[in-house]
C-alpha positions in Angstrom: 3.8 -19.6 -75.7 2.1 -16.6 -74.2 2.4 -15.6 -70.6 -0.8 -16.4 -68.7 -2.7 -14.3 -66.3 -5.5 -16.5 -64.8 -8.4 -14.6 -63.2 -10.8 -16.6 -61.0 -13.0 -14.0 -59.5 -16.7 -14.7 -60.3 -17.8 -11.3 -58.8 -16.1 -9.2 -61.5 -18.3 -7.1 -63.9 -17.8 -6.9 -67.6 -16.1 -3.5 -67.0 -13.7 -5.1 -64.5 -12.8 -7.8 -67.0 -12.2 -5.3 -69.7 -9.8 -3.3 -67.5 -7.8 -6.4 -66.7 -7.8 -7.7 -70.2 -6.5 -4.4 -71.5 -3.8 -4.2 -68.8 -2.7 -7.8 -69.7 -2.5 -7.0 -73.4 -0.4 -3.9 -72.8 2.1 -6.0 -70.8 2.3 -9.0 -73.1 0.0 -11.3 -71.1 -3.0 -13.3 -72.1 -5.8 -12.9 -69.6 -7.9 -16.0 -69.1 -11.1 -15.7 -67.1 -11.8 -18.9 -65.3 -15.2 -20.3 -64.4 -13.8 -21.9 -61.2 -15.0 -25.4 -62.2 -12.4 -27.7 -60.6 -12.1 -29.9 -63.7 -11.3 -26.8 -65.9 -8.7 -25.0 -63.8 -5.7 -24.1 -65.9 -2.3 -25.2 -64.7 0.0 -22.9 -66.7 -0.5 -19.5 -65.0 2.4 -17.2 -64.3 0.0 -14.9 -62.4 -3.2 -15.7 -60.6 -5.8 -13.2 -59.5 -8.1 -15.2 -57.2 -8.9 -16.0 -53.6 -8.8 -19.7 -54.2 -5.6 -21.7 -53.3 -6.6 -24.4 -55.9 -4.5 -22.7 -58.7 -1.3 -22.5 -56.6 -1.6 -26.2 -55.9 -1.5 -27.2 -59.6 0.2 -24.3 -61.5 3.5 -25.3 -63.0 4.7 -21.7 -63.8 3.2 -19.7 -60.9 5.3 -16.7 -59.9 2.6 -14.5 -58.2 -0.9 -14.9 -56.9 -3.0 -11.9 -55.8 -5.8 -13.0 -53.4 -9.0 -11.1 -53.4 -9.3 -11.7 -49.6 -7.4 -10.0 -46.8 -6.9 -13.2 -44.8 -4.4 -15.7 -46.1 -4.9 -18.8 -43.9 -6.1 -20.8 -46.9 -2.6 -20.5 -48.5 -0.6 -21.9 -45.6 1.4 -25.0 -46.5 1.3 -24.6 -50.3 4.8 -25.4 -51.5 5.2 -22.6 -54.1 4.7 -20.0 -51.4 6.5 -21.8 -48.6 9.7 -22.2 -50.7 9.6 -18.8 -52.3 8.9 -19.9 -55.9 5.9 -17.7 -56.0 4.9 -14.4 -54.3 1.6 -14.0 -52.5 -0.2 -10.7 -52.1 -3.6 -10.0 -50.5 -6.3 -7.3 -50.9 -5.8 -5.7 -47.5 -6.9 -2.1 -47.6 -10.0 -2.8 -49.8 -12.4 -3.9 -47.1 -12.2 -1.1 -44.5 -15.3 0.7 -45.6 -17.6 -2.2 -45.9 -16.4 -4.0 -42.7 -16.4 -0.8 -40.7 -20.0 -0.2 -41.6 -20.8 -3.8 -40.8 -19.2 -3.6 -37.4 -21.1 -0.4 -36.5 -24.3 -2.2 -37.6 -23.6 -5.3 -35.5 -22.7 -3.2 -32.5 -25.8 -1.1 -32.6 -28.0 -4.1 -33.3 -26.9 -5.6 -30.0 -26.9 -2.4 -27.9 -30.3 -1.4 -29.2 -31.8 -4.9 -28.7 -32.6 -5.3 -32.4 -32.2 -9.1 -32.2 -35.1 -9.3 -29.8 -37.3 -6.8 -31.6 -36.8 -8.6 -34.9 -37.7 -11.9 -33.2 -40.8 -10.4 -31.8 -41.8 -9.0 -35.2 -41.3 -12.5 -36.7 -43.9 -13.7 -34.2 -46.2 -10.9 -35.2 -45.8 -9.6 -31.6 -45.8 -5.9 -30.6 -43.6 -5.7 -27.5 -42.8 -3.0 -25.0 -39.6 -1.0 -25.2 -36.6 -2.7 -23.7 -33.7 -1.2 -21.8 -30.9 -0.3 -24.3 -27.2 0.7 -24.2 -25.2 3.2 -26.1 -21.7 3.6 -27.7 -21.9 7.1 -26.1 -19.7 7.1 -22.9 -18.7 3.4 -23.5 -15.1 2.3 -23.4 -14.3 0.7 -26.7 -11.3 -1.5 -27.4 -10.2 -2.4 -30.9 -8.3 -5.6 -31.1 -6.7 -5.0 -34.4 -5.8 -1.5 -35.7 -5.2 -2.2 -39.4 -7.3 -0.8 -42.1 -10.5 -2.3 -40.7 -9.8 -1.3 -37.1 -8.9 2.3 -38.1 -11.9 2.8 -40.4 -14.2 1.5 -37.7 -12.5 3.7 -35.0 -13.1 6.8 -37.2 -16.8 6.0 -37.3 -17.1 5.0 -33.7 -15.5 8.2 -32.6 -18.5 10.2 -33.9 -20.6 8.4 -31.2 -18.5 10.1 -28.5 -17.3 7.0 -26.5 -15.7 7.6 -23.2 -12.4 6.1 -24.4 -11.0 4.2 -27.4 -8.1 1.7 -26.9 -6.2 -0.1 -29.5 -4.5 -3.5 -29.4 -1.9 -4.6 -32.0 1.2 -6.5 -32.5 3.7 -3.7 -32.5 2.3 -1.2 -30.0 1.9 1.6 -32.5 -0.9 4.1 -32.6 -1.9 4.6 -36.3 -3.1 8.1 -37.1 -3.2 8.7 -33.3 -6.8 7.4 -33.4 -6.6 5.7 -30.0 -6.4 7.1 -26.5 -4.1 4.3 -25.5 -2.3 1.4 -27.3 -1.6 -2.1 -25.9 0.4 -4.9 -27.5 -1.3 -8.3 -28.0 0.5 -9.6 -24.9 -1.0 -6.8 -22.9 -4.6 -7.3 -23.9 -5.4 -8.7 -20.4 -4.6 -5.2 -19.0 -7.3 -3.5 -21.1 -10.1 -6.0 -21.0 -11.3 -5.0 -17.5 -11.8 -1.5 -18.8 -13.7 -2.6 -22.0 -17.4 -2.2 -22.5 -17.3 -3.0 -26.2 -14.6 -5.2 -27.7 -14.3 -5.0 -31.5 -12.0 -7.7 -33.0 -10.5 -7.5 -36.5 -7.2 -9.2 -36.0 -5.8 -11.7 -38.5 -5.7 -15.4 -37.7 -2.2 -16.3 -36.5 -0.6 -18.7 -34.1 -0.5 -15.7 -31.6 -4.2 -14.9 -31.9 -5.5 -18.5 -31.6 -7.8 -18.6 -28.6 -6.5 -15.2 -27.6 -9.9 -14.8 -25.8 -9.8 -17.9 -23.7 -11.7 -18.6 -20.5 -9.3 -16.6 -18.4 -9.4 -13.5 -20.6 -13.1 -13.6 -21.1 -13.5 -13.5 -17.4 -11.6 -10.2 -17.3 -14.3 -8.4 -19.2 -16.8 -6.5 -17.0 -20.4 -7.7 -16.6 -22.5 -6.6 -19.6 -19.6 -6.3 -22.0 -20.2 -6.8 -25.8 -17.8 -8.7 -28.0 -18.0 -8.1 -31.8 -15.8 -10.3 -34.0 -15.1 -10.1 -37.7 -11.5 -11.3 -37.5 -11.1 -15.0 -37.3 -13.4 -17.4 -35.5 -10.7 -19.2 -33.6 -9.6 -16.0 -31.9 -12.4 -16.7 -29.4 -12.6 -20.0 -27.5 -16.3 -20.7 -28.3 -16.6 -23.3 -25.6 -15.5 -20.8 -23.1 -17.7 -18.1 -24.5 -20.9 -20.2 -24.4 -21.5 -20.2 -20.6 -20.8 -16.4 -20.5 -23.6 -15.9 -23.0 -26.0 -18.3 -21.4 -25.5 -16.7 -18.0 -26.2 -13.3 -19.5 -22.9 -11.9 -18.2 -21.6 -11.2 -21.7 -23.1 -10.5 -25.1 -21.6 -11.1 -28.6 -22.1 -10.4 -32.3 -20.1 -12.9 -34.4 -19.6 -12.9 -38.1 -16.9 -15.6 -38.0 -16.6 -19.0 -36.3 -14.1 -21.7 -35.5 -15.9 -24.0 -37.9 -17.7 -22.6 -41.0 -20.4 -23.0 -42.0 -21.5 -23.2 -38.3 -22.8 -26.7 -37.8 -26.5 -27.0 -37.3 -26.0 -28.8 -34.0 -23.7 -26.2 -32.6 -25.2 -24.8 -29.3 -24.3 -21.3 -30.3 -27.4 -21.3 -32.6 -29.6 -21.4 -29.6 -27.6 -19.2 -27.3 -29.1 -16.1 -25.9 -27.4 -12.7 -26.1 -25.8 -13.5 -29.4 -26.1 -12.2 -33.0 -25.0 -14.7 -35.6 -24.0 -13.6 -39.1 -22.7 -16.1 -41.8 -19.2 -14.5 -42.5 -20.6 -11.7 -44.6 -18.8 -8.7 -43.2 -16.0 -8.7 -45.8 -16.9 -9.8 -49.3 -17.2 -8.3 -52.8 -20.9 -7.5 -52.6 -20.3 -3.8 -52.2 -19.3 -2.2 -55.5 -16.7 0.1 -53.8 -14.9 -3.0 -52.3 -14.8 -4.8 -55.7 -13.6 -1.8 -57.5 -10.8 -1.2 -55.0 -9.7 -4.8 -55.1 -9.4 -4.6 -58.9 -7.5 -1.2 -58.7 -5.1 -2.6 -56.2 -4.4 -5.7 -58.3 -3.8 -3.6 -61.4 -1.4 -1.4 -59.5 0.6 -4.4 -58.4 0.3 -6.0 -61.9 2.1 -2.9 -63.3 4.7 -3.2 -60.5 5.2 -6.9 -61.4 5.6 -6.2 -65.1 8.1 -3.3 -64.3 10.0 -5.6 -61.9 9.2 -3.3 -59.0 8.3 -4.5 -55.5 4.7 -5.5 -54.9 2.8 -3.3 -52.5 0.9 -5.9 -50.5 3.3 -8.9 -50.1 2.2 -11.4 -47.5 4.4 -13.0 -44.9 2.8 -16.4 -44.4 4.8 -17.1 -41.3 3.4 -13.9 -39.7 0.0 -14.7 -41.1 -0.6 -11.4 -43.0 
């Protein structure tokens, strides 16, 4: 019986599939490209390349799954990963470019009042210029200094902010990109000095409602929050009155419940840009190509019995 590599990634091109099939053949595997129909999911994979946890729940022989996503919350509680039967890797490092550009876009849209200009255009209304803000001379805090945070910081630096602060779990300053570094526990110390808060942290027990009512109140009047991490990092019920009063503004690509329910009051909130979790996906060719390249690198590692480069610690959450 052949060793099975199951691929459940609908976004792949024919060229991607050819690369993967050739690598599988070289290493004695049969590559099976799955349509992702639930009734047709194979249950005999040794390796799975997919962001879906469905394979791991049914696969009898699974030893490694590579997820196309960077976040891994969807894999928590699955026995083969919890008991160590199978390894889990993610695609961290592939999304920096696309999400960094997305973050810059969201930030500028809010500072330059694009939401209001677009709404006026939709009404066929030519409105007068509105007062705007700038990244220039702003104090920018990056809650999350991994690949996404660092790639965004490199781009934000070119706008000449007054200061750039980093917040992370270990208190390290990657590539010396940041003027000061704070640990997650110290985030309350930097919030009063923050004009723009950019969040790209993973979803963990420690980051759940990290921005609660008390910490939101620490942000200065007029501060902007931009979140592409996980929706539950922000307590949305606490954020809502801050937006409605006009004290804070936000641009959110992620939410506590997704899709955002139609009756959620955030839809009608002022001072808010809503995007449907589209910052990090495989719609940019560069991202898709890098995900495939990273998988093939680790596939060779696996076949050579070498350590995998992007192993996930589910207890830590990344």
